[in-house]
N, C-alpha and C positions, 0 to 999 in steps of 0.2 A: 504494500500500500504506500502511496506517495506521502512523503513527509510534509507536515504543515509548514507554512512560511517561517514561523519563529520556533521551530522544533528545538534547535540548539539552545536558544535563549530559555525556553521552558525547562530544559534539562538543567541548565546552569542555575536557574531560579530555585529549583528544588534542592540542588546541592548547597546553595547559599543559605537557604532558609532552614532546612531540616538538619540541624546540628545538635550535638548532645549538650546538655547543661545539667548540672547537679544543683538543685535548689531553685528558688524563685529567681528569675533572671535579673531583676533590679538590684537586690542586695549582692548578687553574684557579680554584677557589673561593677558595683562599688568596690567589692573585694579585689576584682581584677585591676582596677585603677590603683588601689593601695599596694597590691603586690608588685605592680609595674613601677610605681614610685619608689618603693623601698629597694628594688633592684637597682634603680638608677642612683639612689642615694649611696648605696654600698655600705650601709651601717644601720644599726637599730635606731629609730628616731627617738628624740626626746619629746617631741610634740607633734600632734596631727591636727589637720584641719580638713573638713570636707564641705564643699559648696555644691549644692544640688538644686535642680529645678523642682517645682512643686509636685509633679507627678512621681518623681523618684521618692520624695518624702512619703507620699501617699502609699506607694507600693512596697516600701520597706518597713513602715511603722509597726505593723502587726503580724509579720510573717517570721517564722523561725528560720534562722540561718543554719544550714546543715553543718554538721561536724564542729559545732561550737558548744555542745552540752546544753542545748535548748535556748540559747541567747537569741534576742530579737533586736532589730533596730540598726540604724546607720553606724553607731559606734561599734557594735558587734561585727558588722560587715568589714569595717576598716581594720579593726584589731585582727580579725581572722586573716585578712589579706596581708597585713604587715608581718604577722608572726609566722604564718604557715603557708601562705598562698604561693602557688607556682604559676606565674603568668603565662608560661609556655603552653599551659593546658587550656587556655581560653576560658570558656564558661564552665569548665570543670576545674577551675582554679583551686577549689577547696576539697577536691576529691581524694587527696592523699595525705590527710591530716592524721597524726597519731594521737593517742590518748594523752601523752606527755605534752604535746603541742596545744591540746585543748586547755589543759591546766595552765600552760604558759600564757595563752591569749587572755584567759580570765584574770591572771595576775597583771598583765599588761593593761587591761581595762581599768583596774583599780589604781594603777600608778601613773598612767599616761592618759589623762582626759582628752577626748577628741572634741574639738570645737566644730559645731554644726551650724552652717549658715545657709540661708536661701541664696541661690545664685542670682546675680544681676544679669539676667538674660531673658529673652523672649522664647528661647528654645524650649520645647516641651520635654526633651530628653537631654539632660546635661549633668555631668559629674566632673568635679575637679578636686582631686586629693593632693594636698600639699604637706610634706613632711620636713621636719627640721632636726638636725643632729649637730650640736655645737654651732659652728659658723656656716654650716652647709645646709642647703635646702634642695629639695627635689619636688617635682609635681608630675601628675598624669591627668590629662583631660580626655574624657570620652563624650562624644556628641552624636545625637540623632539616632544611633542604634547601638546595641549592647557591646559590640566588639570593635567599634570604630574609634580607635585611639588616634586623636588628632594632634596631640602634643605630649611630649615627654621632655622635661627639662631638669638639668642639674646646675645649681648656682646660676640660674637664669640663662644658661646656654642650652639651646635646643639640641636634643639628641634625636628626637623624632618630631617632624612637623608635617601635617597633611591638611590639605584643604577639605572642608566638609560642606555639604549642602543638605537641605532638609530631606532629600530623597535617599541619601547615603551614596556618595559619589563613587564608592568602590564597587557598588553592586550593579548587576544587570538591570537594564531598564524594565521596570514593571508595567509601563504603559502599554506594552504589547499584549498584555493579558486581556482576553475576551472570552466570554462563556462559550460561544460557538467554537472558537479555535481550541479551547481547553478540551472540549469533548472530542474534536477531531484528533488532537494530539494524543489523547488516551487511546483512541481507536487504532492509530498507526504506531503507537509506542513500541519500541524494541525494549522489552523488560530488562534486558541486560544493561541498558543505559541508566537505569534508576534502581537496579536491584540492591545495590549496597546501601544507599540512603534510606530506601523504603523498608528494606529488611531490618535495618537497625531501628527504625521507627516502630515496627511491629514488635521486635524483641524487647526493647527498652520500655516502651509504654505499656505493653502487656504485663511485664514483670512488676512495675510499680502499681498498676491497677490491682493485680492480685494481692500485693502487699496491703493496699487499702481495704480490700474486701476481707482480708484476714482479721481486720479490726484493730482498735486501739489508736487510730490516727484521727486527729481533728474531731469533727462533729460526727464522724462515721455516717456520712450521708449515703454513700454507696451501699454499705451493709444494711442501713435502715430501710432503704428502698426495697431491698430483697426481702427483709424480714416482714415489711408491711404489705407488699403487693405481690410477692411471689416471683416465680422464675419465668413468667411469660416473656417472650422475646423483646417486646418494646420496653419492658421494665429493665431487662438485662442490659439493653443498649445504654440507658441512662445511668444505671448503677456502675457499669464498667468505667465510664468517663468520670463520674463523680468520685469514685474510689481512688483513682489516680491522683486527683486533686486533694482528697482527704490526706493522703500520705505526703504529698509534696509540700503542701502549705504548712505542715506541721514538722518539717525538718527531716523527712526520710532521706537517707543518703543514697538511694538509688537514682541513677541519672534518667532523664527523659530526653526525647527528641522534640525540639521546639518547632513551632511554626509562627511566623511573623513576630519573632522575638519573645514568644511566650510559651512556657511549658504547658500551662493550662489550655491554651489554644491548640498546641500540638497534640495533647491527649484528647481533647474534644473532637478535633478533626479526624483522628485516627481510630480511637478505641471503639466507637459504635460501628464503624465500617468493618473493623477486624472481627468483632463479635458477630455481626450479621453474616459475614462470609463464613465463619466457622459453623454457625447454626444452619446455614443453607447449603453447606458442602461446596462452596465456590472454589474453583481451582486457584492455585497460587498466582498464576498470571492474571486472572481476573481480579483478584484482590489488589495486586500491584497497580493495575490500571485504575481501579476505583479509588485507591488512596491518592493517586496522582490527581484525579478529579477533585477529591475533597480538599486536598492541600492547596491546589492552585486556585480553586474558587474561594477558599478562605483568604489566601494571599491577595487575590484580586480585590476582594472587598476591603481588606485592611490597607491596601495601598492608598486609597483615598482618605481613609480615616486617620492613618498615622500609627506609629508604634504604640503611643500612649494617649489616652483620651478619657473623657467622662463616659464614653460609650463602652459598655462591657464587651470585650472581645470574644467572649464565649458565644455571643449571638452569631457573629460571623462564622465561627468554627462549627457551631451546631448546625447552621445552614449548610456549610460545606459538607459535613458528615451526612446530612440527609441527601445531598446530591450524590455523594459516593454510593450510598445505599440504593438510590434510584438507578444509578448507572449499573450496579450489579444486577438489578432486576430487568435490565434491558431498556430503561428509559434514556431518551436522548434529548435533543434540544428543546422540544416543546414541553416535555414533562419536567426537565431540570430547570428550565427558565421559570416555569410556574411554581416549582418548589421554592426557588429563591424568592420570588415575589411574595408567595404566601408566608414564608417564614419571616421575612423582614416586615411584612405587614402586621404580623402577630406580636413580635416582641422586640421591636427596635428601641423601645423606651428604657431598657434595662441599663442602669448606671454602673460604672466602675467606682467603687469606693475603697480601692486598695486591695492588695493581696492579703488573704486571710482565710480561715476555714470555711466561711460562708460561700467562697467561690465555688466549692463543690456543689452546693445547692443551686447556684445560678447556672452552672454547667448542666445539671440535670434538667432545669427548666428550658434551657436553650435547645438541648437535644430533643426534648418533648415537643417544642415548637417546630423543630425541623421535621420530625416524624409526622406531625399533624399537617404541616405544609406539604409534605410529599403525598400523604394519603389524599388530601384535598385535590392535588394536581390531577388525579386520575379522572375526576368528573367535574370539578368546579374550582374556582379560585377567585382571588381579588384582581381587580383590573385597574388600568391606568386612570388617574384622576381621583382615585380613592385615597385621600390622605397624601402620604409621601410617595405613593406608588406611581412610577413613571409609565410612559407609553410602551416601553419595552424593558427587558431585564437590565440592559446596560444603563438605561436612564435611572432605573430604581437603585442600582448600586451606586451610581453617581450622586443621587439624592441623599442616600444614607451617608455617604462620605462627606457631603457638604454639611449635613446635620451634625455629624459627630465632630468633624474637624473645625468647623467655623461656629455652628450654632450652639454647641455645648461648651464653648470656652468659659463662659461665665459660670455655668453649672460646675465645671471642673474646679474653678477657683472656690466656689461656695462649699463644695464637698471638702476641699482641703481645709478651709476655715473651720468647718464643723468638726473635722477630725482632730484639729489642733486646739479646739476650744476657743477660737478667736471670736 
C-alpha cells in the first residue's frame, strides 16, 4: 500500500512523543534541571533556587516524587535531582536512586533550603534551577516541553544555549497531523517502523496498570471501579487506565511511556486500547496500528492546546483511546470523526487542577466519555453549530485548542490562586 505524504514525519512524531518517564513529568523535569545544574557546577551546592511558571507549581504541588521516600513538592524534586539525579537518563533521571541516597536527599532538604519563586515569564512551561557553591554558580533552564534544555551555565558562561519556541523547535512539525491522514497512515503502516516504541508503551503501561489494580496506591480508583461495577469490558477499559494513574500519582517507581509530555495521557491513550485488543483477541499488528491511531489523535488534539493548560489532558487521551478502539472494530473516517466530535462535545469542560490522585478518576470519566462517543457514532451524534462543535472534525479540534489555549488562560490563573490560597 502506498505510503501517506507525511509517513516519515508521523513515525518521527511517535518516536519523539512516546518516551519513558518515571514519575509525574513536571517534578521529573525539575529534577532533570537540578541534576543538569549540579553536573555543571561540579560540586555539592550550598544553596538552591528554582523559578517556575504557574503550571509547573500546579502540577508539582500535590504529587509524590518517586524514589524520595514519599516526598512531594518542588523542593523535593530539586533535592532529588541534586543529590541523586542522573541527567543522562532524561525523564528517568530518578530511576537509579539507592536507599542511602534517599536518606541523603532528606538530610539535604533539612540543611539546604530551596528558594521557590514564580518565574517572570509568559511561558506556560518554564523551569530555571540555579545552584551556588562558594563563589561559583550554575543554572539549567528548561522551556516549552519537558526535555528541552535551552540553557546551561557555569559562573555565567554558557555551556549549552539553544533557541526555543512555543512549539518546541527541536521537534517534528505537528501541523501535518490530520485525522484522515492518521487513519491512512495506520492502514499503510509497516509495524516494524513503530514496533519498538509501541511495544515499550504496551509493556510499561500494562505493568504499572497492574500495579495499581493490585491496590494500595492513591485513591484506588481502578480497583474501586472493578469492585463496584464488575468485570464487564467497558468497566475494565476505565479501570485499566485509572489504575495506572493511581500508582503513578502516588510515587510508584515503575516507568510509563508518555504521550504529549504526560504519563497520565500516555496511559489513557494506550491502556483501554490494549485491554480491548486482549479481550477481543486482536492480532498484535492490529493492536500496533490502533495504538498509532490513538496516540496520534491524542497528539493532534494536544498540539493546539499546548503541553500544559487548564484543560484536562485526559479528555484528549480518552478521545484518542476511543478512536483506537473504533479502529480495531473496523471503523474508519466517518465513525472516528464522529467519535471525536461526540467525545469532545460531552466532556470538554473538565479542568486540570494539578497532578494528584484524583487524576485517576478524571481519566476514568474521560475514557467513559470516549466509549459513549464511539457507541453514539454508530447511529447518531452531535453536529456542527452545537456549542463548540465545528462543521467538520478538524474544525472541532481547532475549536477545542482555541478554548483550552486562549480561552482558559484566566481559568488557569484562578485555579493556581485557589491552590495556593491566594
